[in-house]
C-alpha positions in Angstrom: 24.9 -64.3 41.2 26.5 -64.0 37.7 25.1 -61.2 35.6 22.9 -62.0 32.6 24.5 -61.0 29.4 22.6 -58.4 27.4 21.8 -59.4 23.8 20.9 -56.7 21.3 17.4 -57.2 20.0 16.2 -55.3 17.0 12.7 -53.8 16.9 10.3 -55.5 14.5 9.7 -52.0 13.0 13.4 -51.5 12.2 14.1 -51.1 8.5 15.8 -54.1 7.1 16.0 -53.0 3.4 15.3 -49.9 1.5 15.7 -48.3 -1.9 15.4 -44.6 -3.0 13.6 -44.4 -6.2 13.5 -40.6 -6.8 13.2 -37.5 -4.7 10.6 -38.0 -2.1 9.8 -41.7 -3.0 11.3 -44.7 -1.3 10.4 -48.4 -0.8 11.5 -50.2 2.4 11.0 -53.4 4.4 10.8 -54.0 8.1 10.9 -57.2 10.1 7.1 -56.9 10.9 5.9 -57.7 7.4 7.1 -59.6 4.3 5.7 -56.8 2.1 7.6 -53.8 0.9 6.3 -50.4 2.1 6.0 -47.2 0.0 7.0 -43.9 1.5 6.0 -40.8 -0.4 6.7 -37.2 0.5 3.7 -34.8 0.1 5.2 -31.3 -0.3 1.8 -29.7 0.1 1.0 -31.3 3.5 4.7 -31.2 4.5 4.8 -34.8 5.6 5.4 -38.4 4.4 2.6 -40.8 3.4 3.2 -44.5 3.9 1.4 -47.3 2.2 2.0 -51.1 1.9 2.8 -52.2 -1.7 1.3 -55.6 -1.0 4.3 -57.0 -3.0 7.1 -59.2 -1.6 9.5 -58.8 -4.5 11.5 -55.6 -5.0 10.9 -55.2 -8.7 7.1 -55.5 -8.3 7.3 -53.2 -5.2 9.1 -50.5 -7.3 6.4 -50.7 -10.0 3.7 -50.4 -7.4 5.5 -47.4 -5.8 5.6 -45.5 -9.0 2.0 -46.3 -9.8 0.9 -45.2 -6.2 3.0 -41.9 -6.5 1.4 -41.0 -9.8 -2.1 -41.8 -8.6 -1.6 -40.1 -5.3 -0.5 -36.8 -6.9 -3.4 -36.8 -9.3 -5.7 -37.1 -6.3 -4.0 -34.3 -4.4 -5.7 -30.9 -4.3 -5.8 -30.0 -7.9 -6.0 -26.3 -7.0 -2.5 -26.4 -5.6 0.6 -25.9 -7.8 2.5 -29.1 -8.7 5.6 -27.0 -9.4 6.7 -23.9 -7.5 7.1 -21.9 -10.8 3.3 -21.7 -11.2 2.5 -21.0 -7.6 1.0 -17.8 -6.2 4.0 -17.6 -3.9 6.4 -17.5 -6.8 4.6 -14.6 -8.5 4.1 -12.8 -5.2 7.9 -12.9 -4.7 8.4 -11.7 -8.2 6.1 -8.7 -7.5 8.1 -7.9 -4.3 11.4 -8.0 -6.2 9.9 -5.8 -9.1 8.6 -3.2 -6.7 11.5 -3.0 -4.3 12.9 0.5 -4.4 10.8 1.4 -7.4 7.2 1.7 -6.2 6.0 3.8 -3.3 3.4 1.1 -2.7 6.0 -1.6 -2.1 6.0 -1.4 1.7 2.3 -1.7 2.1 2.1 -4.4 -0.5 4.8 -6.5 1.2 3.1 -6.1 4.6 -0.2 -7.6 3.3 1.6 -10.3 1.3 3.8 -11.5 4.1 1.5 -11.2 7.1 2.0 -14.6 9.0 -1.5 -15.6 9.8 -3.8 -14.3 7.1 -1.4 -12.7 4.6 -1.9 -13.4 0.9 1.1 -15.7 0.7 0.0 -17.6 3.8 -3.4 -18.2 2.2 -2.8 -18.4 -1.5 1.0 -19.3 -1.6 0.6 -23.0 -2.6 -2.2 -22.3 -5.1 -1.7 -22.7 -8.8 -2.2 -19.1 -10.1 -4.5 -20.3 -12.9 -6.9 -21.8 -10.3 -7.5 -18.6 -8.4 -11.0 -17.4 -9.2 -13.3 -14.7 -8.1 -14.9 -17.2 -5.8 -11.6 -18.1 -4.2 -10.9 -14.4 -3.6 -14.3 -13.9 -2.0 -13.5 -16.9 0.3 -10.2 -15.1 1.3 -12.0 -11.9 2.1 -14.4 -13.8 4.3 -11.4 -15.5 5.9 -10.0 -12.1 6.8 -13.0 -11.3 9.0 -13.2 -14.7 10.8 -10.5 -13.9 13.4 -11.5 -10.3 13.9 -14.0 -8.8 16.3 -14.9 -6.2 13.7 -14.9 -6.9 9.9 -12.3 -5.1 7.8 -13.4 -1.9 6.1 -14.3 -2.4 2.4 -11.5 0.0 1.5 -8.9 -2.2 3.3 -10.3 -5.3 1.6 -10.0 -3.5 -1.7 -6.2 -3.1 -1.1 -5.9 -6.9 -0.7 -7.8 -7.3 -4.0 -5.5 -4.8 -5.8 -2.4 -6.8 -4.7 -3.9 -10.1 -5.8 -4.6 -8.4 -9.2 -0.9 -7.2 -9.4 0.4 -10.8 -8.7 -1.9 -12.4 -11.2 -1.0 -9.8 -13.8 2.6 -11.0 -13.7 1.3 -14.5 -14.5 -0.7 -13.1 -17.5 2.5 -11.4 -18.7 4.3 -14.7 -18.5 1.6 -16.3 -20.7 0.5 -18.6 -17.9 -2.9 -17.1 -18.0 -4.8 -15.5 -20.9 -6.9 -13.1 -18.8 -7.3 -12.0 -15.2 -10.3 -13.5 -13.3 -13.1 -11.0 -12.5 -12.3 -9.4 -9.2 -15.0 -9.1 -6.5 -16.6 -5.7 -6.4 -16.6 -4.2 -2.9 -19.0 -1.5 -2.0 -17.0 1.3 -0.4 -18.2 4.3 1.5 -16.4 7.5 0.7 -15.1 9.3 3.8 -13.9 12.8 2.7 -11.4 14.4 5.0 -12.6 17.4 6.9 -11.5 20.8 5.7 -11.2 24.4 6.9 -13.8 27.1 6.4 -12.6 30.5 5.3 -12.8 31.9 8.8 -11.1 28.8 10.3 -8.2 29.0 7.9 -7.7 32.7 8.7 -7.6 31.8 12.4 -5.2 28.9 11.8 -2.9 31.1 9.7 -2.9 33.9 12.3 -2.2 31.4 15.1 0.7 29.9 13.2 2.5 33.3 12.9 1.7 34.1 16.6 3.2 30.8 17.6 6.3 31.6 15.6 6.5 35.1 17.1 6.4 33.7 20.6 8.8 30.8 19.7 6.5 28.0 20.9 8.4 24.8 21.4 6.8 21.4 20.6 8.8 18.4 21.8 12.0 20.3 21.5 11.2 21.9 18.1 10.8 25.6 18.0 8.0 26.9 15.7 9.3 29.5 13.3 8.1 31.6 10.4 9.4 28.9 8.1 6.8 26.5 9.4 4.0 29.0 9.3 4.9 29.8 5.6 5.1 26.1 4.8 1.5 25.5 5.9 0.5 28.5 3.9 2.4 27.2 0.9 0.3 24.1 0.8 -2.8 26.2 0.2 -1.2 28.2 -2.6 0.4 25.2 -4.3 -2.3 22.5 -3.9 0.4 20.0 -2.9 -0.2 17.0 -0.7 1.8 17.2 2.6 3.5 13.9 1.8 7.0 12.6 1.2 6.5 12.5 -2.6 5.1 16.1 -2.9 5.6 18.9 -0.4 8.3 17.2 1.6 10.0 15.8 -1.4 10.3 19.2 -3.2 13.9 20.3 -3.8 15.1 23.7 -5.0 16.1 22.1 -8.3 12.4 21.2 -8.8 11.2 24.8 -8.8 11.4 27.6 -11.4 9.9 31.0 -11.1 7.7 32.2 -14.0 6.0 35.4 -14.9 3.0 36.5 -16.9 1.2 35.5 -14.8 3.4 35.3 -11.7 3.8 31.7 -10.5 6.1 28.8 -9.7 6.5 25.8 -11.9 7.1 22.7 -9.8 8.3 19.3 -11.0 6.7 16.7 -8.7 8.7 13.6 -8.8 6.9 11.2 -6.5 3.3 12.2 -6.4 0.4 9.9 -5.7 -0.5 9.8 -9.4 3.1 9.8 -10.6 5.4 12.5 -11.9 3.8 15.7 -13.0 4.5 19.4 -13.6 2.3 21.6 -11.4 1.9 25.4 -11.1 1.1 27.5 -8.1 -1.0 30.6 -7.2 0.9 34.0 -7.2 1.3 34.1 -3.3 3.4 30.9 -3.4 6.2 32.9 -5.1 7.1 35.2 -2.1 6.5 32.2 0.3 9.1 30.2 -1.6 11.5 33.2 -2.0 11.4 33.6 1.8 13.2 30.2 2.2 16.2 31.6 0.2 18.7 34.3 0.8 16.7 37.5 0.9 19.4 39.4 -0.9 19.8 36.8 -3.6 23.5 36.6 -3.1 23.7 33.0 -2.1 22.0 30.4 -4.3 20.4 27.5 -2.5 21.8 24.0 -2.9 19.7 22.5 -5.8 19.7 19.2 -3.9 18.4 20.7 -0.7 14.8 20.3 0.3 12.7 23.4 0.3 10.7 22.8 3.5 12.3 21.7 6.8 15.6 20.8 5.1 17.3 20.2 8.4 15.7 16.7 8.4 17.4 14.3 6.0 14.8 11.7 6.9 11.7 13.0 5.4 9.4 10.8 7.5 10.8 12.6 10.5 10.1 15.9 8.8 6.5 14.9 8.2 5.9 13.6 11.7 7.4 16.8 13.2 5.3 19.0 10.9 2.2 17.1 12.0 2.9 17.8 15.7 3.5 21.5 15.0 0.3 21.6 13.0 -1.7 20.1 15.9 -0.1 22.6 18.3 -1.1 25.5 16.1 -4.6 24.0 15.7 -5.0 23.9 19.5 -3.8 27.5 19.9 -6.3 28.6 17.3 -9.1 26.9 19.2 -9.9 24.6 16.3 -9.6 21.2 18.0 -12.8 19.2 17.6 -12.8 15.4 18.2 -15.9 15.0 15.9 -14.2 17.0 13.1 -10.5 16.2 13.1 -8.4 18.5 10.9 -5.0 17.5 9.6 -2.3 19.0 7.4 -4.2 17.3 4.5 -7.1 19.5 5.3 -5.1 22.5 4.0 -5.0 20.9 0.5 -8.7 20.2 0.7 -9.3 23.8 1.7 -7.1 25.0 -1.2 -9.1 23.2 -3.8 -12.5 24.3 -2.4 -11.3 27.9 -2.0 -10.0 28.0 -5.6 -13.5 27.0 -6.9 -15.2 29.5 -4.6 -13.0 32.4 -5.3 -13.2 31.9 -9.1 -17.0 32.1 -8.8 -17.2 28.7 -10.5 -15.3 29.8 -13.6 -12.1 27.8 -13.0 -11.9 24.7 -15.3 -12.4 21.8 -13.0 -10.4 19.5 -15.4 -7.4 21.9 -15.3 -7.6 22.1 -11.5 -7.7 18.4 -11.1 -4.8 17.8 -13.5 -2.7 20.5 -11.8 -3.4 19.0 -8.3 -2.5 15.5 -9.5 -6.0 14.1 -9.1 -9.1 13.4 -11.2 -12.5 15.1 -11.6 -14.1 12.1 -10.0 -11.8 12.3 -7.0 -12.4 16.0 -6.7 -16.2 15.5 -6.6 -16.1 12.4 -4.3 -13.5 13.6 -1.7 -12.6 17.2 -2.0 -15.8 19.0 -2.9 -18.4 16.7 -1.4 -18.7 18.7 1.8 -18.3 22.1 0.2 -21.1 24.5 1.0 -22.9 25.9 -2.1 -21.7 29.3 -3.2 -23.9 32.3 -4.2 -22.9 31.6 -7.9 -23.9 27.9 -7.6 -27.3 28.9 -6.1 -27.8 31.5 -8.9 -26.9 28.9 -11.5 -29.3 26.4 -10.0 -32.2 29.0 -10.0 -31.4 30.4 -13.4 -34.4 30.7 -15.7 -34.2 31.2 -19.4 -36.2 33.7 -21.4 -39.8 32.6 -22.1 
């Protein structure tokens, strides 16, 4: 039998005519209907919206398309930005660029901003910054808890709020907003770190030098007198055991002073910014022990004072923490209900300074020198401090009748 010839047959839905009017807006006709259709791109939904113009002539269809586009956009979510320049995402990216390499908070901020599922950009990115209110921020905080078995801690939620404030502040600086919206107040519970008692610190200090004398090795690192003195230096300098303070300290940042005997340190990356801080007298010989004992070889000014063999200071911090935990174990001070850390040495230093001064040290001077505030001292450092004899006597003091 002869084969039947195949004839090409167009689908009734095939486009027969079309005209692009502007970006994201087109009119077109198909064989199914005599009317022109309108196709509009909705950038917020990320898809096209199609409607019939109910017009058969192209000129009338064009007019209907423009009218529909303008009407549709006015009915779209009015809280979303109509231009990217006023969106939360735009100002969030400006914050990232501004903080890159300049702020020690940049890494943490970027992490919360860019988290895929419930990050700030994923949630607020398309919003017009001027439409973000305290209520919207509260909704976001509730959103954070929806997909979690356990709600986020108030302190963690506070970090999210701080970053939102930073982003919106840039919009205020641009004149897009007159003032910041009131931020939700989150009730936080202070959790002061545990600290050493006087007896425990003596045990820890003794154990550190005993470990150095034996040459204990922790994950390939031998504990030396340098490490034992480093932990002792924290107590006599009030420094935080962080990359910006103790582990960022270079020889060029230290100058010896007399009358009274102390070290003057330039802290270049502290938690509260740059500052000049002074030490207690015992910090002087501890620092000098890191140098040539005969004073013939001057240290490289750019060399780090503590654990200089580690160019990567995060590696130095992690190694120091492991050595600290080993010494803690050797001193018999491991307690799962009262976990001590290198930071506990700073807490002990501040408490011990107040105790040993019999309450006479100026708390404002102490706070300023340690790079903190009186409020922080009272809430985190001194909250668990046992009352001293002088404090009790002060409490029981009676004036003359």
